[in-house]
N, C-alpha and C positions, 0 to 999 in steps of 0.2 A: 518427536511427542505432543502429549494430550496438553491443554493448559491444566490439566488435572496435574499429571505429571510432573509439570513445571513448580503445582503449586507445591505439593510433595517437598519436593527440595527444597524450595525456602522456607519448608514450615517445618525441616527437620533442619534449616543450617540457625534458622529463628530457637529452637529447641537447643541448642547445643552453648547458645550463649544468654547471655543475662539483655535479651533485648526485647522484652515484652510479650516473652513463647508465641503462642499461634499466629499464624500471618491476618491481616484484616481482613475479610473478604470483599468487601467494599473498596478500601485501599488498591487490594488487586488488581481489579475489573479499570480502575482507573488507571492504576501502574500498566495495563496492560496497553488500552488508549493510549495514553501519551507517550507509550516511548515503540509503538507501534510505526502511528503518525510520523516521530521523531527519526524513528534506526531507517523507513523508508525513504523520508527525506535527503538524510546523511547520504545512503547510499546512491540516491541520485544525482547530488551532489557531487559524487565523485569522479560522474562522468561526464561533468563539465569544466575537466583539464584540455581536452582538445573541444573548444566552441564553432560552433556557426550562428554565427550572430545572434549569439543568446540560447540558441536553441543546443536542444541535447543532440549530441554526435549518433546521429542514425546506427552505424557499423558497430559502436561502441555498446548500444544499448540492445541492440539484436543478440552482440555475443557474451552480456552479460548474463549471466546466468540464475543470478537474483532477480531480475527485471522481465526476462522475459516472460513470467507467467502474467505480469502487468500490464503487457501490454494489447493496445485496444483498436479497433480497426471501426471508423464509422465512416458511412458515406453523408455526406449534408449538402443542401441546398443555398449558396451564396444567394443573398440581395442588394442587387447592385455591389458583388465585387464583395459582400461583406457576411462573415458569420458568427455568429455570433457562440463563442465558446462555453456558455452558461444553458446552452440546447442539448453541451455532454454529459448534464447534470453534474451532480457531486462526485463524480466521478473521473471527471477529469483533474489531471495531475500535474505533467509536462507535457508540451507539445514532441512530437517528434520529427513527423515530414508529412506532405502531401503530395499529392496528386490530384490530376485532372480524372473523373470517373470516365469517359468516356474518348473519343480523339477527337485531338484539338487541333487544327491546322495540321490534318493527316498522321497522328499518334498522340498515345495516350503521354501530356510530359508532368516529369516530376514539375512543384513549384514549389522551390529552395523560397526559407525562411530569411530574410535579409534585413538591415538594418535600416532606418527612416532618410537616414544620410546615402546610401548606396541607394536605395530608390529615389532620389531627388535626385542626384547622377544620373542613373540611366534616363530619367527622361528629361534631361537639359544637355548630357552629354553628346551631339551626334558620332561619335565615335562609340558608344558603351554596346551592348550588345542590347539589339532592339527587342522590347517589352511582346510585342506584338504575336513571337511562335515561341516566347520565352518567358510563358508567366512565371511570377513572382510572389510572397506575401509578407505585408508583413504586417506584428502585433502590437497593439495599445490597446490596454486595459484589458477588456475581455473580449475586445471584437480582431477577430482574422481579417485581415485585408487583402482579399485577394487583384492583384491587376492582371492581365484584362479585367473590367468588370464581364463582360456577357460571357465566361463559364459559367454555364450551371449546375456542376453539379461534379461536387469535387469527395475523394475520400482524404481522409485524415486519418494517420497512425498516431497513437498520443500514449501516454502509461495513465491507469489510474490508481486510485490509489486503492490498499490492503482492505478488502470489509473486515469493520473495527472489531477485536474479538473481543470476544465475551465469557465468560467463568461464569456460571447458574449450576444452581447446586437448595437442597434444599435439608433440614435442622433433623436429625432422626431422633427419637424421644432420649436419647441418651445421649443428645446435644451432639451428634456425629455429624460432620461434611457427608456429605454423600452427592457426590458431583453427577451431573446427568449428562449425557453422551448429548449431543446432537441427534434430534429429531424423535427423543426418548420422550417418554411420560411416565409422571410416577401419581398414583391417588393418594395423598398421606390421609394418613393415619392418628390414633389419639397419641396426644405429644409432640406432633411433628408438623413444622414452616415452613411454607417456603418461602424463597432466598424472596420474595416480593410481602412476605408475613401472611400467605395463605395459609390457610386452617385446613385443618381436619376436617375430612371430607372433599374436599377440592382434589383434582386433577391438576395437575402441574403440567406444564409443557416447555420440555429445552426450550432455551433461547440461546444457550450455546454458543459459541461462532470461533471455530479454531486457527491458528495460525495460518497467513496463508505464505509465510516466508518457508521455503522450505528447509526439510528436517538439516542439509550442513551446516543452515545460519541459527539452527536454536541454541547451540552453545554459547555465539555472541550475543543474540536477546538475551539471554538470559541474562548474563553477567550485565549486563545495563540495569538487568531491573533489582540484580544482587546488588549493585552498587550503590543504586538509589534510595536502596535497604536500609543502606549503611552497615552491610557488613563486612567483616572485618578482610584483611587481603587471604589471609589463610585459608579461608573457609572459601571463599572463591577460585581456589588452586583445587580446594578437595572435590566442589562441585562439580568445577569444572573438569577433571578428572574421570569423578562417578561419569557426567552426561558422557563422556565419551565413551567409557566403557560399555555404558548401555548402549549406543551406537553401534558399538560392534561385534555388541550378543546378538542383537536382531539383522546384521548385516549377512549374521551368517547361517 
């Protein structure tokens, strides 16, 4: 579903009840951003049921239909064994796993994330697995600390945040909301205004960013918006069935 289709569903529900009429578009954009972040975080947190020292269990992430599109891989260069995770910019969300980028002590080595207590035990217990050929890493604040510190290149797999959804539009001369699809543009005519207040004669370019969650998860996402808007349970059921019917029609 596009953000415009979702808006039309919500708008129709708001107009069937005495809840103030049409959806406020500024509120709509706020809800999209807020719920997109919450939805992603909750789905990621569900994968913590089988943890590995606080990291997401990699096999669960790769098997997760909703999370697979958000898996990213980056090659980074540690400085004295330290990788500042802010180098992954704002896309960094959750660490999954790491490995050496080239052979280390004869082969590519996984670098499991362990707790500080486990690391202290490894360096103090003579019977523990030797770090020299079994590199590990710990996390504190924004730093990924890799041991041994002579590893010069590391590949990190992590989850990135989904792109922030944005519904962009202009208002025509009859006060109708006209959706601006991704990458589209429109020259405003007399009586028309852009979503940022642009006036007649201005070319408005779409700032729309559609949901990155797969279509299978759109009904659940929209239900969150419905609840935030305080729509009655009856309307939530009607909305959900309508979306299911639409998906089935599109699949034919």
